[in-house]
C-alpha positions in Angstrom: 4.0 -22.0 -7.5 4.1 -18.7 -5.8 5.2 -15.4 -6.7 8.1 -15.4 -4.5 9.6 -18.7 -6.5 11.1 -19.4 -10.1 9.0 -18.0 -12.8 8.8 -14.4 -12.3 12.8 -14.3 -12.3 13.0 -13.6 -16.1 12.2 -10.1 -17.4 9.0 -11.5 -18.9 7.9 -13.3 -15.8 8.8 -10.4 -13.8 6.5 -8.0 -16.1 3.4 -10.6 -15.8 4.0 -11.0 -12.3 3.8 -7.1 -11.7 0.5 -7.0 -14.2 -1.0 -9.6 -12.0 -0.2 -7.8 -8.8 -1.7 -4.5 -10.1 -4.6 -6.9 -11.3 -5.0 -7.9 -7.5 -4.9 -4.2 -6.3 -7.5 -3.4 -8.8 -10.1 -6.2 -7.8 -9.3 -5.2 -4.2 -10.2 -1.6 -5.0 -13.8 -2.7 -6.7 -14.9 -5.5 -4.5 -12.3 -6.1 -1.7 -10.3 -9.1 -0.3 -13.8 -11.6 -1.2 -13.4 -10.6 -4.7 -9.9 -11.6 -5.2 -9.9 -15.0 -7.4 -7.4 -16.1 -10.3 -10.1 -15.4 -12.7 -11.0 -11.7 -11.6 -7.2 -11.0 -11.3 -6.5 -12.4 -14.6 -9.1 -10.3 -16.0 -8.0 -7.2 -14.6 -4.5 -7.8 -15.4 -5.3 -8.7 -19.1 -3.5 -12.1 -18.9 -4.8 -15.4 -19.2 -6.2 -17.3 -16.4 -3.4 -19.9 -16.7 -0.8 -17.2 -15.8 -2.7 -16.1 -12.6 -2.6 -19.9 -11.5 1.0 -20.7 -12.5 2.3 -17.3 -10.3 -0.1 -17.8 -7.1 -1.3 -20.7 -5.4 -4.6 -19.4 -4.4 -6.3 -16.2 -3.0 -4.2 -15.9 0.0 -0.7 -15.9 -1.8 -2.5 -13.2 -4.1 -3.3 -11.1 -1.2 0.1 -11.7 0.8 1.9 -11.1 -2.5 -0.1 -7.9 -3.3 0.2 -6.5 0.3 4.3 -7.2 0.2 4.5 -5.5 -2.7 2.5 -2.6 -2.0 4.3 -2.3 1.6 7.5 -2.3 -0.6 6.2 0.3 -2.8 5.1 2.5 -0.2 8.0 2.4 1.8 10.3 3.2 -1.4 8.3 6.3 -1.9 9.0 7.5 1.6 12.5 6.4 1.5 13.2 8.4 -1.6 12.7 11.4 0.9 16.4 12.0 1.7 15.7 14.6 4.2 12.3 14.7 4.4 10.3 17.9 5.4 6.6 18.0 6.2 5.8 19.7 2.8 7.7 16.5 1.2 5.6 14.3 3.5 2.3 16.3 2.6 3.1 15.9 -1.1 3.8 12.2 -0.7 0.3 11.5 1.3 -1.4 13.6 -1.4 -0.1 11.5 -4.0 -0.7 8.4 -2.3 -4.1 9.1 -1.1 -5.5 11.4 -4.1 -3.5 10.9 -7.2 -3.1 7.3 -6.6 -6.2 6.6 -4.7 -6.8 3.3 -6.4 -3.5 1.6 -5.0 -4.2 3.4 -1.4 -7.7 2.1 -1.2 -6.5 -1.7 -1.9 -3.6 -1.4 0.4 -6.0 -0.4 3.3 -8.3 -3.3 2.4 -5.2 -5.5 2.5 -4.3 -3.9 6.0 -8.2 -4.6 7.2 -7.5 -8.1 5.9 -4.9 -8.5 8.2 -7.3 -8.2 11.3 -8.6 -11.1 10.4 -5.6 -13.2 8.8 -2.8 -13.9 10.9 -0.6 -14.4 7.6 -0.6 -11.0 6.5 0.0 -9.0 9.8 3.9 -8.8 9.5 3.6 -7.4 6.3 0.9 -4.7 7.7 3.4 -4.2 10.3 6.0 -3.4 8.1 3.6 -1.0 6.4 3.0 0.9 9.5 6.7 0.5 10.6 7.5 2.7 7.4 5.0 5.4 8.4 6.9 5.7 11.9 10.4 5.5 10.2 9.4 8.8 8.0 7.6 10.5 10.9 10.7 10.2 13.0 12.7 11.5 10.0 10.6 14.7 9.7 11.6 15.0 13.4 8.4 13.9 15.5 10.2 12.9 18.8 9.8 9.4 20.2 7.4 10.7 22.9 4.9 11.8 20.4 5.4 9.1 17.7 2.4 6.9 18.6 0.0 9.5 18.7 1.4 11.3 15.6 1.6 7.9 13.5 -2.1 7.3 14.7 -3.0 10.6 13.7 -1.2 10.5 10.5 -2.8 7.3 9.4 -6.2 8.4 10.3 -5.5 11.6 7.9 -5.0 9.1 5.3 -7.9 7.4 5.8 -10.0 10.8 5.8 -8.2 11.5 2.4 -9.3 8.3 1.0 -12.6 8.4 2.3 -13.5 12.3 1.7 -10.8 13.4 -0.8 -10.0 16.1 1.9 -7.6 17.6 2.1 -6.5 17.2 -1.5 -3.5 19.4 -1.8 -0.2 19.6 -0.6 -0.6 22.8 1.3 -3.7 22.0 3.3 -2.0 18.6 4.2 1.0 20.1 5.3 -0.7 22.5 7.7 -2.6 19.4 9.5 0.7 17.6 9.6 2.4 20.6 11.5 -0.7 20.4 13.8 -0.2 16.9 14.2 3.4 16.5 14.9 3.5 19.7 17.2 
């Protein structure tokens, strides 16, 4: 049974499913997609192995579900910015790439996995579409959007890799240069 069907519809089931998705992200952060297995995810989630096999058919199902979940959380964090400014976006990026680094690293592992797994590509595209959407909302003109999106994506990777910039003020300055 997959995460999209019956068992997770109860409050207890939804709680366990979320714990398993967090487990997938934890395993991804530590070992990448190849480390994801029912056993590793169950251990990371602190639930019985049978729970992982009940909610997810296999590794691909866990990866797809984790990417969908991570994309939804990413999009939700951006959508919460009602009338986003560069300062708002900078704070969001710092929270994502510095304060919630484990989740962000796991999400990027999944985005990279989409280069090899066609079943993940639509969800990866949705992740990038949410980035484009917030950039439009902060005022990036359509003709600059592709370059700005690439640059912000690169900024996120740099923040994950080097931890720099690590504060909202420095991030905002870079964003101002990116969006022109």
